[in-house]
C-alpha positions in Angstrom: 197.0 276.8 -8.8 198.1 279.7 -11.0 201.6 279.6 -12.5 202.5 282.8 -10.5 201.3 280.9 -7.3 203.7 277.8 -7.7 206.2 279.7 -8.2 206.2 281.3 -4.9 206.5 277.8 -2.8 209.6 278.5 -1.3 213.0 275.8 -2.3 213.4 273.4 0.6 216.9 271.5 -0.5 220.1 272.4 0.6 222.2 271.6 -2.1 221.6 270.8 -6.1 220.2 267.7 -6.9 222.1 265.6 -9.7 219.8 263.5 -11.9 221.6 260.3 -11.6 220.5 256.5 -12.0 222.5 254.7 -9.5 222.0 250.6 -8.6 221.0 251.0 -5.1 221.3 248.1 -2.2 218.1 248.3 0.2 217.2 245.9 2.2 218.4 243.2 0.5 216.9 243.9 -2.6 218.1 246.1 -5.7 216.9 249.7 -6.5 217.9 252.6 -8.4 218.3 256.6 -7.3 216.5 259.3 -9.4 218.9 262.1 -8.2 221.5 262.7 -5.9 223.1 265.5 -3.5 225.6 265.7 -0.8 222.5 265.5 1.6 220.2 263.0 0.2 219.1 260.7 -2.3 215.7 260.2 -3.9 215.4 256.1 -4.9 212.9 254.9 -6.8 211.8 251.1 -5.0 209.4 248.7 -4.8 209.5 248.4 -1.0 207.2 250.2 1.1 208.5 253.1 3.6 207.7 255.2 6.1 207.9 258.9 7.1 210.6 259.2 9.8 211.7 255.7 9.1 215.6 254.7 9.6 217.0 253.4 5.8 220.5 252.2 4.9 221.0 252.1 1.4 223.9 251.6 0.1 224.7 253.1 -3.6 226.8 251.3 -5.7 229.3 253.5 -7.9 230.5 251.2 -10.7 232.8 254.0 -12.4 234.4 256.0 -9.5 237.8 254.2 -10.1 238.5 252.0 -13.3 238.5 248.6 -12.5 237.5 249.2 -8.9 233.3 249.6 -7.9 233.0 251.6 -5.0 230.0 251.1 -2.2 228.9 254.3 -0.5 227.1 252.7 2.5 225.0 255.5 3.8 222.8 256.2 7.0 219.6 258.1 6.8 216.0 258.5 7.5 213.1 258.7 5.0 211.8 262.7 5.0 209.3 261.9 1.8 207.6 258.7 0.5 206.1 259.0 -2.9 203.6 256.0 -4.6 203.0 255.8 -8.0 201.8 252.7 -10.1 203.1 250.1 -7.9 206.6 251.7 -6.7 207.9 254.0 -4.5 210.0 257.0 -4.4 211.4 257.4 -1.7 213.8 260.6 -0.3 215.9 260.1 2.1 218.0 262.9 4.0 221.5 261.4 4.4 223.3 261.6 8.2 225.9 259.4 7.6 228.0 257.4 5.2 231.1 256.0 4.6 233.1 254.4 0.7 234.5 250.9 0.8 236.0 250.0 -2.9 234.8 246.3 -3.4 237.3 243.7 -2.8 239.1 245.5 0.2 238.6 245.2 4.1 238.5 249.3 5.0 236.9 252.1 4.4 237.9 255.4 2.2 238.3 258.5 3.9 
């Protein structure tokens, strides 16, 4: 494929992505984000996922508020799986979320 052909591939993303490594809790295990947007998240993990599988990652925003970590509980669906060197990259389309400061009993809106 030539460089010109690659430039003709349409962009499928609906929102800008931001490269950021955040801790993620996923199925009782720890993982890390590669990038995030308002509509999705890419997670590097060792958990095998299947395309279309529902997923509930929790992003840990350690520095959102000084001294008060925030958990972003998400619901979504796996839209892409990339296997590489024993790890898995999972693109998740977020369908719902809620924020909850650690140590509180209710969500933040």
